[in-house]
N, C-alpha and C positions, 0 to 999 in steps of 0.2 A: 624722903623716900622710905617706903616700908620694906620689910623683909620680903614680902610677896612681890612687890614691884621690882626690887633688885634681882630677885630670883628670875622673874619673867624677863628682865632685860638681858641678863647673861645667858639665859636659856635660848633666847632668840638669837643672840650672837653665835651660839654654838649650833644653831640650826635645829633646835629641839622645841617641840611644844611642851607645855607643862605636863600633859598626860604622858608623853613619851619619856620625859625626864623622870617622872615618878616611877614609871614601870622599870626603867633602867636602874633606878636606885632601889628597886625591890619594894616599892610602896604601892598602895592602891592608886589607880589612875587619877582620881580627883582629889587626893589627899593634900596636895600642895595648895590648892585653892583655899583650903580652910585656914591657912597660915595668916590670913587677914583677920580672922576672928579669934584665933587662939595660937599660942606659941607651940611650935613643934617640939617633939622630944629631941633631946640632944643627939641621940644616935640617928634619928631620921634626918636632921639637919646635916650631920656629918656625911651621911650616905649621899645626899644631894650635892653637897660641896665636892665630894670625891668625883662624882660623875661630871660635874661642871669644871673640875680641875681648878677650884678656887678654895680659899680658906673659909672656914665658918665665920671668922672675923670679918672677912670681906662681905659675906652675905648679910651679916648683922650690922654692917656699916661701922665697924670699929676701926677699919683701915681701908685705904683705897688701893692697897697692894693686893692684887688678885691671888697670887700664889705665895705660899710660905714654905719653901723647901728648907731642909735642915741646914744647908750651907750654900753660900753663893756659888761655890764651884759646881755643885750639882745643878744649879739653874742653867749653867752654860754647857753642861754635859749632854750632848745630843742623845747618847745612849740612855741616860737616865730619863730624859723626857719621853723618848719613844717607849720605854718599858713601863713608865708610870702614868703617862697622860692618857686617860681613857678616850679623849676626843682630840684627834689631831686633824688639821685640815690644810689643804693646799689649794689656792685659788678659789676659796670659798666652798670646796667640796671635801667631805671627810676622806681621810686616808684609810684604806681598808686594812684589816689585820694582815692580809697577805703581803701588802706592800711594806707594812711596818716590819714584818719578819725579814723581807728582802733587804731593807735598809740596815737592820740590825746585823744580818749576816755580812754585809759589805763592811760595816764598821768593825766587826770582829776580825775580818781578814786583815784590816789595817794594823790590829794589835799584834798579829803574828810576826 
């Protein structure tokens, strides 16, 4: 599998076309398609990985682990995921920013 095919695969799972992914990452709409012919700049690869919520190592097939949070505790922390995961979905549909805020507010009330 190539970098482009792996990016296409995870992008499709996230409900994004490559054009949409590129735009969300701040790149030109067709730039990711060029990854089959030339390697992307590291900062562009990182931007795409951030939008997809995967590690650059995952996109480069250095690992099969999609995420690389700084600690296992953070992986299980719902607040951390809600605050840092750019694409969350429930039942195959993205969760809106409004609902993310509501969930975070409810979680904050539990801390009080």
